[in-house]
VMD Tcl script that draws the C-alpha trace (Angstrom):
set ca {
  {-0.14 -0.19 0.21}
  {1.38 3.35 -1.25}
  {2.05 5.99 1.65}
  {-0.94 8.14 0.51}
  {-3.66 5.56 0.27}
  {-2.24 3.88 4.10}
  {-2.49 8.07 5.18}
  {-6.27 7.48 4.04}
  {-6.81 4.33 5.72}
  {-6.39 6.33 8.89}
  {-8.56 8.89 7.37}
  {-10.84 7.08 7.06}
  {-10.73 5.14 10.44}
  {-10.49 8.69 11.84}
  {-13.93 9.58 10.88}
  {-15.72 6.13 11.77}
  {-14.12 6.51 15.25}
  {-16.17 10.43 15.56}
  {-18.96 8.68 14.04}
  {-19.30 5.55 15.92}
  {-17.87 7.89 19.44}
  {-14.71 5.16 19.36}
  {-12.00 6.10 21.68}
  {-10.28 2.96 21.52}
  {-10.60 2.75 17.89}
  {-9.27 6.11 16.94}
  {-6.42 6.06 20.31}
  {-4.31 3.95 17.62}
  {-4.48 6.96 14.97}
  {-2.35 9.19 17.56}
  {1.03 9.41 18.45}
  {1.29 9.45 22.55}
  {2.24 13.16 23.19}
  {-0.17 14.47 20.75}
  {-1.71 18.28 21.24}
  {-5.55 18.50 20.42}
  {-5.40 22.56 19.73}
  {-8.12 24.85 18.46}
  {-8.38 28.68 18.93}
  {-7.60 29.12 22.51}
  {-8.22 25.51 23.78}
  {-4.76 23.09 24.16}
  {-5.77 19.33 25.37}
  {-4.08 15.91 25.58}
  {-4.98 13.16 23.28}
  {-6.07 10.76 26.31}
  {-8.18 14.02 27.37}
  {-10.24 14.06 24.16}
  {-10.46 10.68 23.56}
  {-12.45 10.37 27.07}
  {-14.64 12.85 25.87}
  {-15.71 11.66 22.43}
  {-16.04 8.45 25.04}
  {-18.58 10.32 27.04}
  {-20.78 13.14 24.27}
  {-23.42 11.82 22.30}
  {-22.47 9.40 19.53}
  {-23.33 10.53 16.26}
  {-24.57 7.25 14.89}
  {-26.51 6.65 18.01}
  {-28.77 9.92 16.86}
  {-28.81 9.14 13.34}
  {-26.64 12.04 12.46}
  {-26.07 12.38 8.32}
  {-22.72 10.83 7.75}
  {-20.79 13.21 5.58}
  {-17.35 13.64 6.86}
  {-14.62 14.26 3.64}
  {-11.29 15.36 2.95}
  {-10.73 18.58 1.40}
  {-7.21 17.50 -0.13}
  {-4.40 15.08 1.27}
  {0.00 16.63 0.60}
  {2.34 14.10 1.18}
  {6.42 14.87 1.30}
  {8.62 11.94 1.70}
  {7.57 11.40 6.13}
  {5.68 13.52 6.74}
  {1.90 14.76 5.46}
  {-0.93 17.06 6.19}
  {-5.12 16.54 5.54}
  {-7.55 18.33 5.98}
  {-10.36 17.06 6.55}
  {-14.27 18.62 6.73}
  {-16.11 16.61 10.51}
  {-20.09 17.36 10.72}
  {-20.68 16.62 13.81}
  {-23.82 17.29 16.15}
  {-22.40 19.49 17.91}
  {-20.65 22.08 15.09}
  {-18.89 21.18 11.99}
  {-15.25 21.48 12.18}
  {-12.68 21.97 10.53}
  {-9.48 18.89 11.33}
  {-6.05 19.74 10.43}
  {-4.23 16.85 10.75}
  {-0.53 16.48 10.62}
  {0.81 12.44 10.22}
  {4.70 11.77 10.04}
  {6.25 8.16 9.16}
  {8.15 6.66 12.28}
  {9.79 3.66 12.63}
  {7.99 2.45 9.99}
  {4.09 3.67 10.81}
  {2.23 6.85 10.24}
  {0.84 8.29 13.63}
  {-0.71 11.56 13.75}
  {1.19 14.11 15.23}
  {-0.92 16.92 15.25}
  {-4.60 17.92 15.00}
  {-5.58 21.62 14.92}
  {-9.12 22.63 14.69}
  {-11.85 24.95 14.77}
  {-16.07 25.30 14.06}
  {-16.51 26.20 9.94}
  {-18.33 28.87 10.06}
  {-15.37 30.81 11.81}
  {-17.60 31.32 15.03}
  {-15.04 30.74 18.08}
  {-15.66 29.01 20.82}
  {-12.96 27.78 23.29}
  {-15.55 25.29 24.18}
  {-16.15 23.51 21.19}
  {-15.00 20.00 20.87}
  {-14.40 18.10 17.14}
}
mol new
graphics top color blue
foreach p $ca { graphics top sphere $p radius 0.5 }
foreach p [lrange $ca 0 end-1] q [lrange $ca 1 end] { graphics top cylinder $p $q radius 0.2 }
display resetview
């Protein structure tokens, strides 16, 4: 599988984990030291994963699957992916930073914000 195909598969798994509120499915995608960043908000990945487990599950409430990759750029052992994540609590744009280390791709950085441009420090993608 090419690096781009591998990253696309990981992003599909990211979408599925979000849609099903499945932190166990999301956790292996992230590097252990990943910090999530939004305007005026920083969180450790483990904190975000706990939040995902405790919020309403999009699939369970019949929320429509409309996640998509906007663009993906891969250069050597680094990649950046911009995705749209329409969640019940807001339309988010995520920028996922990937690195390939020791033969494996991991998300090492996640920046996100509400797509509408509304800054909300309590919004959680």
